[in-house]
N, C-alpha and C positions, 0 to 999 in steps of 0.2 A: 300446819299443812305443808306437805312437800310437793312441789310442782316441778315439771321439767323445765330446763332453761331454754331460752330462745324460742318461745312458742308463738311468736307473732310475726306475720308478714303483711305487707300492704299491697293491694292491687288497685291501680288508679284507672278511672274511666272518665274520659273527657275532663282531665284535671283543670283545664282552663276555665271550665264552667263550674268548678267546685264539686263535681261528682266524684266520689271516691268511696271505696269500701275497705275496711280494715278486717283482715282475716286472722283469727287466732286459732292455733292448734294445741291440743293437749293429748297426752298419752295416758289413758286411765290406769295403765299398769305402773306408771311412775308417780301417781298422785296418791298421797295418804291423807284421809280426812279424819279429823278429830271431832269431838263433841261440839267445840266452838264453831267449827266450819259448818257442821250440819244444822246448827241453830239458825243459820241464815235462811234455811228453807222454811216455807210456810207450812201450815198444817196439811194442806192438800198435797204438796210435794212429798212431805214426810209419809203420808198415808200411801201414796202411790209407790214410793220406794219400798215400804214395808210389804206391799202386796207381791213383790217379786219372790218366786220360789227359790231361785238360786242366788247365793250371796254375790257371785261375780256380776250377775245382771243388775242386782241392786246397787252395787258399787259403781257400775258404769253410769246408771241413771243419776245417782247422786253427784258424781263428778261433773257430768254434763250440766246439771242445773246449778250447782254451786259455782262452777266456772262462768256460766252465763251471767249469773248475778254479779260476780266480781268484775267481769269485763264491762258490763253496762254501768255498774256503780263507779268504775274508774272514769268512764266518760262523763258521768253526771255529777261527780263529786259528792256522792252520798254513800250511805251504808248499804251493803248488799241486801240485808234483811228488810230494808224499808221499801224495796221495789214491789210493785203490784202489777199483775199482768191481766190482760183481757184478750178477747178476740174480736176482730172486725167481722162484719157480715160477709159471707162468701159472695163474691160478685157474680158467680154463675147461678147459684140456686137461692141466694138470700138467706141461707141457713146460718147458724151461729158458729160455724167451724171455719171461718176465714183465717186471715193472717194473724198470728199472735203478735201482740203489741204491748208496749208499756201503757198502763192505764193511768188516767187522771182521776184520782179518788174524788167523789163528791164531798163537799165541805161537811165535816162532822159526821159523815155517814160510813166511810170506808177507810179506816185508818190503816197504816202499814201493818202487814201481817195478815191481811184478809186472806182466807184460804182459797187462793186462786193461783195456779202454777203457770209456768211458761207455756203450757199447752192450752191455757185459757180456760180450763175447766173450773167448775165451781160446785161444791157439794149440793146435791138436790134438796137437802133439808134446809138450806139457807137461801132464801129468795134473793135475787140480785137487786141491789140498790141501783140508784141512778148514775153509777159511775159510767164512764165512757172511754173509748180508746183515745190515746193521746192524739191531739191534732195540733193546730198552729199554736195553741196556748199550752201545749204539753212539752215533754222532754225533747221532741223533735228527732228522735232516733228510731230507725228501723233496725231490725235484727233478724237473723235466721240461725237456727241451731240444727246441727246434724251430728249423728254419731253412729258408728258401725264398728263392730269388733272393739279394739282398744282405742280407736281414733275418735276424737271429738273436734269438730270444726264449728267456729262461731264467726259469723259475718255481721258487721255493724256498719251502717251507712246513714246518710241524711235523706236518702230516697229509698223506696222499697227495694229489698234485696232478697235473693234466694241462694242458699248453698246446700249442696248435698255431697256426702262421701259414702262410698260403699267399698267393703272389702271384696277382693276378687273371689268369685264363687269357686267352691271346691267341687261342685257337681254341675250337671248340665242345666243351663238357663235358657235353652232354646224355646221353651214354652212361652217365655215372655214376649216373643215376637208377635203373638196374637194381640198384644196391647199397643203395638207400634203403629205409627203412621205408615201407610202403604209404601212410601218411598224408602223409609228406614228399614222396613221389613225386606224390601228388595235388595238393599245394600247388604244386609246381614246374610241373606239367603245364598249369595254367591261366594261368601268367604269360607276358606278352609278352617279346620280346627288347628290351633286354639284361637286363631284370630276372631272367629265368630263369637266365642264367649267374651273376649275382651271388648268387642264392639257392642255386645248387649249391655254390659256394665257401663260402657261409655255412654250409650243411649240413655240408660236409666238415670245416671247422675245429672246429665244435661237436662233431660225432660223434667225431672223432679225439681231441679233448681229453678227452672223457668216457672213451673206451676206454684212453687213456694213463693216466688217473687210476685206472681199474679194474685196469690192469696186463695187459690182454689184447691190446691193439693191434688194428689194423684187420682182422687175420685172423679175428677172432671177433666177429661181431654188429653190423655197421653197419646192418643191416636189422631189428634187434630192438627199437629204441626210436626215438621221433620227437623232433626238435629244432626244427622250423620252425613248427608250428602251422597253423591253418586260414587260407587266403588270403581267403575270403569266405563269409559265412553262406549256406548252401544249396548251395554248390558242392562242398564236400568235408566229410566228417564232422568235427565240432569236436574239438579236442584240448585237454583241460583244462589250465589253468595255463601254457600256452605262448603266446608271442607271435611273430608273423611279423616284428616290427620288429628291425633288426639290433642296436640298443643296449639292448634290454630283457632282463633276466635271465630264465632259464627253468629248468625242471627236466626232466631226462630220466627221467620217473617210472619207466618200465619198467626202467631200468638202476640206479636208486637214487642218481643223482648230480645235482648242480646245475651250471649253466654260465652264463657271461656273455660278451658280446662285449667285446673289449679295443680301446682306441684303438690303431691300427696306422699305420705309415707309409703315405703315399699309394700306392694301387695294391695294397695288401695287405689281407687280413682276418685276424683273430686271435680266439681264444677261450680262456678259462680254465675249468677244471672242478675241483670239489671234491666230496668224498663227502657223501652225505646231503642231504636237502632243507634248504637254507639260503639266505638272501638274500646275494648277492654284490654288493657295492657297489664 
């Protein structure tokens, strides 16, 4: 396998209390996967990769999931192919599509290689045994995976974490304002082009990072908290503690999470989210 050099950066959050997230970046265009690399994927991941119509999309998916396994295996001191994934319950609806986590296999029931990928899915033909998401007796690692275009971002932490990356849109994204919190929509409405499109993508990565950290995903509540802040005094209602600048940390107060912009490859925006009000450096 050929991988790009220097793909890791670290963002600290309240380091004095031991809260930190490690962020690893990969360029799918610079990664070559061979049969030995792809053998780390389980049968579910292999099937999902095979379902992509276009080889480029298949390659991006494979790189993202191979790299996720390698990053996590490096933290745990194990082999990438031995990792098993599950999903927690969604805290909003109680459904099975909550935060993806490393699973603790039930004794003798769910050996390494169980067909369950980092999206937590499991073949309908195979009933789920009594395996459970990792807890205090498990690996103790949280992770979040995001990929867009050629960029893959992986965040690993000892507390819940969310990360998102998006390539800048080539077309109009103004329709997404209908999914925003009213304060964020007001911020975007007064911006000229192309600042408006940049702000929409900035909103998207921040909101999705927060919702990934919460374990609910974008199906629950992109319009329930603000992440952009006021554009100008007197034009829209002020939003406490939030800044419209892309590199300034903020707090999605209504959601109970903090976020910060991440340095991303040219043409992309990215954000990291951690639970509770805290400074993310």
